[in-house]
N, C-alpha and C positions, 0 to 999 in steps of 0.2 A: 503493499500499500503505500501511496506516496506521501510526502510530509505535508503537514498543514499549510507551509508557505505556497509550496506547488499547487496544492488543491485550491486554495484561496485565489490564485492567480488565474487557473483555469476556470474557476467559478466566474470570475470578473469578464474574462474573454468570453465565456458562453453566454452571459448575459448581455454583452455588447452585441453578439452575433443574433441572438434572439431578438433584441429590439430592433436591429437592422431588418431581419426577416419579416417581423411585424410591419415595419414601415413600408417594406415593399409590397405587401399585400393590398390589393385595391379593394374598395367597397364593394365592387361587382365583379363577376366572372374571375374568381380567382383561380389561378393556375394549379392543377393537381401538384405539379413538381414543387411549387413553392410552398404549398402546404405541409408536402412530405417532408421538406428540408426543416420546416419550422418544428414539426412533430420529432424530427431526429435530434435537433439542437435540445428542444425541450427535455428530451430523456435523457440526454447526456449531461444536462445541467442538474437534473434530479438526481442522476447517479452520484455525480460529485457532491451534491448536498448531503446524500446517504452517508457517503465516505467521511464527510466532515463531522456529521454526526456521530459516527462511530468513534472517531477520534476524540471529540469532546466527551464522550462517554467513558472512553478508556482514562482519560486524562482527570476526570472526576473521582475514578476508582482509585487513582494514585499508583505508585509504583509496584510493580509486583506481580 
């Protein structure tokens, strides 16, 4: 598992990519490929969030 700093950087990058993908979506006639890309980015972002949560839980348990 990656370290916290790496995961936080990845989360920031993915959030920016999600924001960009959302901005590219039009109000009408959304292209399926754009929606698929948005879903993939959101899934990747959620995976990083889960990894950060696991790290936080391990930190809270202390050494050992």
